[in-house]
C-alpha positions in Angstrom: 11.3 10.8 23.7 10.5 13.1 26.3 11.9 16.6 26.6 11.7 19.3 29.2 12.6 23.0 29.6 14.7 24.1 32.6 16.3 27.5 32.9 16.0 28.3 29.3 17.7 25.0 28.3 16.1 21.8 26.7 16.9 18.5 28.7 16.1 15.1 27.7 14.3 13.3 30.3 16.5 10.7 32.0 14.2 7.8 31.8 14.7 8.5 27.9 18.4 8.7 27.7 18.4 4.7 27.0 16.6 5.6 23.7 19.7 7.4 22.4 21.7 4.0 22.4 19.4 2.6 19.9 19.5 5.5 17.4 22.0 4.0 15.2 20.1 0.5 15.3 16.9 2.6 14.6 18.3 4.1 11.6 19.6 1.1 10.0 16.6 -1.2 10.7 13.8 1.2 10.5 14.7 3.7 7.7 15.9 1.5 4.9 13.3 1.4 2.4 13.0 1.7 -1.4 10.7 4.3 -3.0 9.4 3.6 -6.5 6.7 4.9 -9.0 3.9 2.8 -10.6 2.4 4.2 -13.7 -1.2 3.5 -14.8 -1.4 4.3 -18.4 -5.0 4.1 -19.5 -6.4 4.2 -22.9 -9.7 3.3 -24.9 -9.5 0.6 -27.3 -12.4 -1.6 -28.8 -14.8 0.6 -26.7 -13.2 -0.5 -23.5 -10.9 1.1 -21.0 -7.6 -0.5 -21.0 -4.5 -0.4 -19.0 -0.8 -0.8 -20.2 0.6 -4.1 -18.4 4.1 -5.5 -18.5 5.4 -9.2 -18.1 9.1 -8.9 -17.4 9.1 -12.5 -16.1 6.7 -15.0 -17.7 6.9 -17.0 -14.4 5.2 -14.4 -12.5 2.6 -12.8 -14.7 2.0 -9.1 -15.3 3.1 -5.9 -13.5 2.4 -2.2 -14.0 5.1 -0.1 -15.8 7.3 1.3 -12.8 10.8 1.7 -11.5 12.8 3.3 -8.6 13.1 7.2 -8.0 16.7 7.9 -8.9 18.8 9.9 -6.4 18.8 13.1 -8.7 15.0 13.1 -9.4 11.9 13.8 -7.7 8.8 11.6 -8.0 7.2 13.6 -10.8 10.5 13.4 -12.8 10.7 9.6 -12.3 7.2 9.2 -13.4 7.6 11.4 -16.7 10.8 9.3 -17.4 9.0 6.0 -17.0 6.2 7.3 -19.3 8.4 8.3 -21.9 10.6 4.8 -21.7 7.2 2.8 -22.0 5.4 4.8 -24.7 7.9 7.4 -26.3 5.5 10.2 -25.6 6.1 13.4 -23.8 4.0 16.3 -22.5 1.2 14.0 -21.4 -1.2 14.9 -18.5 0.2 12.9 -15.7 -1.5 12.8 -12.2 -0.1 11.6 -8.8 -3.0 10.1 -7.0 -1.8 8.0 -4.0 1.0 6.7 -2.2 1.0 2.7 -1.4 2.8 2.0 1.8 1.4 -1.3 3.1 4.4 -3.0 5.1 3.5 -6.1 3.3 2.7 -5.1 -0.1 6.2 -6.2 -1.6 8.7 -9.0 -1.0 12.2 -9.5 -2.6 12.3 -13.2 -1.5 9.1 -13.9 -3.0 9.8 -12.3 -6.3 13.2 -14.0 -6.6 11.7 -17.4 -5.5 9.0 -17.2 -8.2 11.4 -16.3 -10.9 14.0 -18.9 -9.9 16.7 -16.3 -8.7 16.5 -17.2 -5.0 19.4 -19.6 -4.9 21.7 -17.3 -6.8 20.8 -14.2 -4.9 20.5 -15.3 -1.2 23.7 -13.6 -0.3 22.4 -10.3 -1.6 19.0 -10.5 -0.1 20.0 -9.3 3.2 21.3 -6.2 1.7 17.9 -5.4 0.1 15.1 -3.6 2.1 11.8 -5.4 2.6 9.9 -2.3 2.6 9.0 -0.7 -0.8 6.8 2.4 -0.9 5.2 3.2 -4.3 3.8 6.5 -5.6 1.1 6.0 -8.1 0.4 8.1 -11.2 -2.0 7.8 -14.0 -2.2 9.0 -17.4 -4.5 8.9 -20.4 -2.7 8.1 -23.5 -3.7 7.5 -27.2 -2.7 4.0 -28.1 -2.4 4.5 -31.6 0.3 7.0 -31.1 2.6 4.9 -29.0 4.6 1.9 -29.5 5.0 0.1 -25.9 8.7 -0.7 -25.5 8.9 -2.7 -22.2 11.6 -1.9 -19.8 15.0 -2.7 -18.6 14.3 -6.4 -19.1 12.8 -5.8 -22.5 9.5 -7.3 -21.1 6.5 -7.9 -23.3 3.5 -5.7 -22.9 -0.3 -5.9 -23.5 -3.3 -3.7 -23.0 -5.4 -5.4 -20.3 -9.1 -4.6 -19.9 -9.7 -3.1 -16.5 -13.0 -5.2 -16.2 -11.1 -8.4 -16.9 -7.7 -8.1 -15.7 -5.2 -11.1 -15.9 -3.4 -12.0 -12.6 -1.3 -9.1 -11.3 1.6 -9.1 -8.8 1.8 -7.4 -5.4 -1.0 -4.8 -5.1 -1.0 -3.6 -8.7 -4.7 -4.6 -9.1 -5.4 -2.3 -6.2 -3.4 0.5 -7.7 -5.3 0.1 -11.1 -8.5 0.2 -9.2 -7.6 3.5 -7.2 -6.2 5.0 -10.5 -9.5 4.5 -12.3 -11.5 6.0 -9.5 -9.1 8.9 -9.3 -9.4 9.4 -13.1 -13.1 9.3 -13.0 -13.2 11.9 -10.1 -10.9 14.1 -12.1 -13.0 13.7 -15.3 -16.0 15.3 -13.5 -13.9 18.6 -13.0 -11.6 18.6 -16.1 -11.6 17.5 -19.6 -8.4 15.4 -19.0 -9.2 13.1 -21.7 -7.9 15.4 -24.5 -5.0 13.1 -25.2 -7.6 10.5 -26.5 -9.3 13.0 -28.9 -8.5 13.0 -32.6 -7.9 16.4 -34.2 -11.6 16.7 -35.1 -14.5 14.8 -33.5 -18.1 15.0 -33.0 -20.1 15.6 -29.6 -21.4 12.0 -29.8 -18.0 10.6 -30.0 -16.8 12.8 -27.1 -19.7 11.5 -25.1 -19.1 8.1 -25.9 -15.6 8.5 -24.5 -16.9 10.0 -21.2 -19.2 7.1 -21.0 -16.6 4.4 -21.5 -14.2 5.9 -18.8 -17.0 6.7 -16.4 -18.7 3.3 -16.9 -22.2 4.7 -17.1 -24.5 6.5 -19.8 -25.0 10.2 -19.8 -27.8 12.4 -20.9 -27.0 13.6 -24.4 -28.6 17.0 -24.2 -27.2 17.8 -20.8 -23.7 16.6 -21.7 -23.5 18.8 -24.8 -24.6 21.9 -22.9 -22.0 21.4 -20.4 -19.2 20.7 -22.7 -20.0 23.8 -24.8 -20.3 26.1 -21.8 -16.7 25.3 -20.9 -15.7 27.2 -24.2 -12.7 24.9 -24.9 -14.3 23.0 -27.8 -14.6 24.8 -31.0 -17.3 23.9 -33.5 -15.9 23.8 -37.0 -17.9 24.5 -40.1 -17.5 20.9 -41.0 -19.8 17.8 -40.4 -19.1 14.2 -40.0 -19.5 12.2 -43.2 -20.6 8.7 -43.6 -23.1 8.4 -40.8 -26.6 7.0 -41.1 -28.5 10.1 -39.4 -28.1 13.8 -39.5 -24.4 14.5 -39.9 -23.1 16.1 -36.5 -20.9 19.2 -36.5 -17.0 18.4 -35.8 -15.3 20.0 -33.0 -11.8 20.8 -32.0 -10.2 20.9 -28.5 -8.4 24.2 -27.9 -5.8 23.4 -25.5 -4.6 27.1 -25.3 -8.1 28.2 -24.1 -8.3 25.2 -21.6 -4.7 26.2 -20.2 -5.9 30.0 -19.8 -9.1 28.8 -18.2 -7.2 26.8 -15.6 -5.1 29.7 -14.8 -8.0 31.8 -14.3 -9.4 29.3 -12.1 -12.5 28.4 -14.2 -14.3 25.5 -12.6 -15.0 22.6 -14.9 -17.9 20.1 -13.8 -20.0 17.7 -15.6 
């Protein structure tokens, strides 16, 4: 729409007045959409990076845990709620990494047809928006501390290997790929995998976690020097027992020091 200024007043160009007649239609047809969050919950199991997947309907395969943003919450609150519902965990590092807004990424008719609901819900289909925008979050979780609970449909859950994912719905494989890339970038600058660490661990065990998530080997000497330079890993006067070679020292992650370092703007980098 074209506006112009005349004698300190703003006017709509006459050729654009016809657009005003379509505002109500534009609001109805162009702005009706749904906004949801999809949570990529990652862990390390059996020396593999894995992701939590749901199967609410056996007919259509796997989905990421997700849900709508309620009218009384923002996107972060929705992601925290969904994480708690699916894992029972609170106070987990949760990172928003991207919005997924391709107009063709989601289709209610296709979903209902695949699960056999189309005939029963044809009358309701016209009231549902065909547009679904999803905000992606990732979190690293300790699989040993959670009991996956499914969601509103009490769906079955599984940990899927990111290198050998089962068939996923909509663009959820893309969301997982983007989440893993975002996690790896984040890991180069922050030790965000502390949720996966036991109370006590060795530097080789920490390095092994990094290598699994990054998908590549790291130089042992260089890795240890960089980790210790951050001053968030405390060496204990204990050594790991039951190992074949020289018993390595045990360490503990100091979350308080880490939080203080972040507040001071200390830059973490591998």
